[in-house]
Each structure stands twice: as structure tokens, then as C-alpha cells.
C-alpha positions in Angstrom: -23.5 -3.6 10.1 -19.9 -3.6 11.1 -19.8 -5.1 14.7 -21.1 -8.4 15.9 -24.8 -8.4 17.0 -24.0 -10.2 20.2 -21.6 -7.4 21.4 -24.1 -4.8 20.5 -26.6 -6.7 22.6 -24.4 -6.8 25.6 -23.9 -3.0 25.3 -27.6 -2.2 25.2 -28.8 -4.7 27.7 -28.6 -2.3 30.7 -30.7 0.2 28.8 -33.8 -2.0 28.3 -36.9 -1.7 30.7 -38.6 -4.6 32.3 -40.8 -4.7 29.2 -38.1 -4.6 26.7 -36.6 -7.6 24.9 -34.2 -8.4 22.2 -33.3 -11.2 19.9 -30.2 -11.9 17.8 -30.0 -13.5 14.5 -26.6 -14.7 14.0 -26.9 -15.8 10.4 -27.7 -12.2 9.4 -25.9 -10.5 12.1 -28.9 -8.6 13.2 -30.4 -7.5 16.4 -34.2 -6.9 17.0 -34.9 -4.7 20.0 -38.6 -3.9 21.3 -39.0 -1.5 24.2 -40.8 1.7 25.2 -40.2 4.7 22.8 -38.0 6.6 25.3 -35.8 3.7 25.8 -35.6 3.0 22.0 -34.0 6.5 21.4 -31.2 5.7 23.8 -30.8 2.2 22.3 -30.6 3.7 18.7 -28.1 6.3 19.9 -25.9 3.7 21.6 -26.1 1.4 18.6 -25.2 4.2 16.2 -22.1 5.1 18.4 -21.1 1.5 18.7 -21.7 0.1 15.2 -18.9 2.1 13.4 -16.7 1.2 10.6 -13.4 -0.4 11.6 -11.0 2.2 12.8 -7.3 2.5 11.8 -4.5 2.1 14.3 -0.8 1.7 14.3 1.2 -0.7 16.5 4.7 0.2 17.3 6.9 -2.9 18.3 10.3 -2.6 19.6 12.5 -5.4 20.9 15.3 -4.6 23.4 17.9 -7.1 24.5 18.6 -6.9 28.2 21.5 -8.4 30.1 23.6 -8.2 33.3 27.2 -7.0 32.7 30.2 -6.0 35.0 30.5 -2.4 35.9 28.1 0.5 34.8 27.7 0.4 31.0 26.8 3.4 29.1 23.2 3.3 27.9 22.4 4.5 24.4 20.2 7.7 24.2 17.4 6.0 22.3 17.2 3.4 25.0 17.3 5.6 28.3 13.4 5.7 28.2 13.2 1.9 28.3 16.1 1.5 30.9 14.3 3.9 33.3 11.2 1.8 33.2 13.3 -1.5 33.6 15.5 -0.2 36.7 13.7 -2.6 39.1 15.0 -5.6 37.1 18.4 -7.3 37.5 19.7 -6.0 34.0 22.0 -3.0 33.5 22.8 -3.3 29.8 20.4 -2.8 26.9 20.7 -2.9 23.2 18.1 -2.2 20.5 17.4 -5.5 18.7 14.7 -4.2 16.3 11.8 -1.9 16.0 9.0 -1.3 13.5 5.5 0.1 13.1 2.5 -1.5 11.3 -0.8 0.2 10.4 -4.2 -1.7 10.1 -7.9 -1.6 11.0 -9.8 -3.4 13.6 -9.9 -7.1 12.4 -6.8 -6.8 10.2 -3.8 -9.2 10.7 -0.5 -7.5 11.3 3.0 -8.7 10.5 6.3 -7.2 11.3 9.6 -8.7 10.0 12.7 -7.1 11.5 16.1 -7.2 9.8 17.4 -8.9 12.9 15.4 -12.1 12.3 12.7 -11.2 14.8 9.0 -11.3 13.8 5.8 -10.1 15.4 2.4 -11.2 14.1 -0.9 -10.5 15.5 -4.5 -9.5 14.7 -6.0 -6.0 15.5 -8.9 -6.6 17.8 -11.7 -4.3 18.6 -11.3 -0.8 19.9 -13.1 0.0 23.3 -14.0 3.7 23.5 -14.6 3.3 27.3 -11.1 2.4 28.0 -9.4 4.0 24.9 -7.7 0.7 24.1 -7.3 -1.8 21.4 -7.2 -5.5 21.7 -4.1 -7.1 20.1 -5.1 -10.6 19.6 -2.8 -13.7 19.2 0.4 -11.7 19.4 3.3 -13.8 18.6 6.9 -12.9 19.0 9.3 -15.4 17.1 12.8 -15.5 15.8 14.0 -16.9 12.5 16.8 -19.5 13.2 18.8 -22.1 11.7 21.7 -21.8 9.2 19.4 -20.5 6.5 17.1 -18.5 8.9 14.3 -20.7 7.7 12.9 -22.0 11.0 10.6 -19.9 13.2 11.1 -20.3 16.9 8.2 -19.0 19.0 9.3 -16.9 21.9 6.1 -15.4 23.3 2.4 -15.7 22.6 -0.3 -13.6 24.3 -3.4 -11.4 23.7 -3.4 -7.9 25.2 -5.6 -4.7 25.7 -3.3 -1.8 24.9 -4.4 1.8 26.0 -3.8 4.2 23.2 -0.5 6.0 23.5 0.7 4.0 26.6 3.8 2.0 26.3 3.3 -1.7 27.4 6.6 -3.7 28.2 6.6 -7.4 28.2 9.8 -9.4 29.4 10.7 -12.8 28.2 13.6 -14.9 29.8 14.6 -18.5 30.0 14.1 -18.3 33.7 13.8 -16.2 36.8 17.6 -16.3 37.3 18.5 -15.6 33.7 21.3 -13.2 32.9 19.6 -12.1 29.6 16.1 -11.2 28.5 14.1 -9.8 25.7 12.0 -6.7 26.4 9.1 -6.1 23.9 7.7 -2.7 23.9 4.4 -2.1 22.5 2.6 1.2 21.8 -0.9 1.5 20.0 -1.7 4.8 18.4 -4.3 6.2 16.1 
């Protein structure tokens, strides 16, 4: 009803006996399963657990500018958590470039426009209860540039699986020896 039949088929395939069979009708997004009665109970339970209404999630996005400066600069209190995680990198100065949270359901698009000209757009993918993670599909981080801030320059494009509640940090720099970089901090929550 809510999820794709081919994904449900992949989930129940290990439960089928040698006599069991299944067929998928993509046009109606339906799955027909035949098997022994004792297996059908397990199949019905798994499908019931699997085929749930899209769940709501929040995605927190924070963009941090990182650079290398002379001396030992003071790190702002709100950036100390990120600075500790980035200590292995050659940067020692961090500045908050923007942050925002967007809420949506599985399958919904997400768009975050930050006042600093950065933009994050993506699509909430499917939640995987086995790994307690949500897919974030086609994540694109971009910046509005130009005199009128009317041009969008793409900085990063990727697809990720984010474990709920666990910070995930991506870095983007012009090259390996670059003195400046952007760190993108992502946290998915329920």
C-alpha cells in the first residue's frame, strides 16, 4: 500500500520455503505470495511491519567554514563539538556559516535556504528499521553567487544513509592542500 512491492519482495524472499513463490504486478504495486500456511503467517507479519505509512523525520544541516590561521584562535562555544571532531584535519579556525532544520516524510523533497546564501536540497528516502537510518537522496549543497545572488553554484552532491541521531560530517575543499574548506554537518532525527 505504501512501499514498493519489489522492496517488499526482497524482504520476504528469505522467509519462503522451496514450495513458495511470489509475483509482482508493478502497475498495481501488488505482490502475490503463495506458500505453506506456517510461512504465510511470518510473511504477513513482515509485510505488515514493512508496509507502513511514510514516517516523519527532521534533518539538521549546519555549514561550518574551516581554515588554517596563524596562532591559536579562540573557538566559539557553539563550534567546539565540531572542532573536536575535525582535530585530525589541518584547520584550526572554524566559523558558523549557517544552520537550519527541515521536517518531512519519507519521499518528501527538502529545501533549506540559509541567510548566508547557502542552500541544501534533497529528498527524504526510505527509513530502514534494521539500521535505524534514513536515506537522504540527491543531497546538493549550493551557494547563491553573482552580484544579485541569482546564480546557484553547486558545491557538493551526494546520497547518504544517516543513522538517526548520529552526526555525519562531510568536508568540501578545492584541493587536498587547500587552506579553506566547508564542513557540512548533518543529523537526522525523528
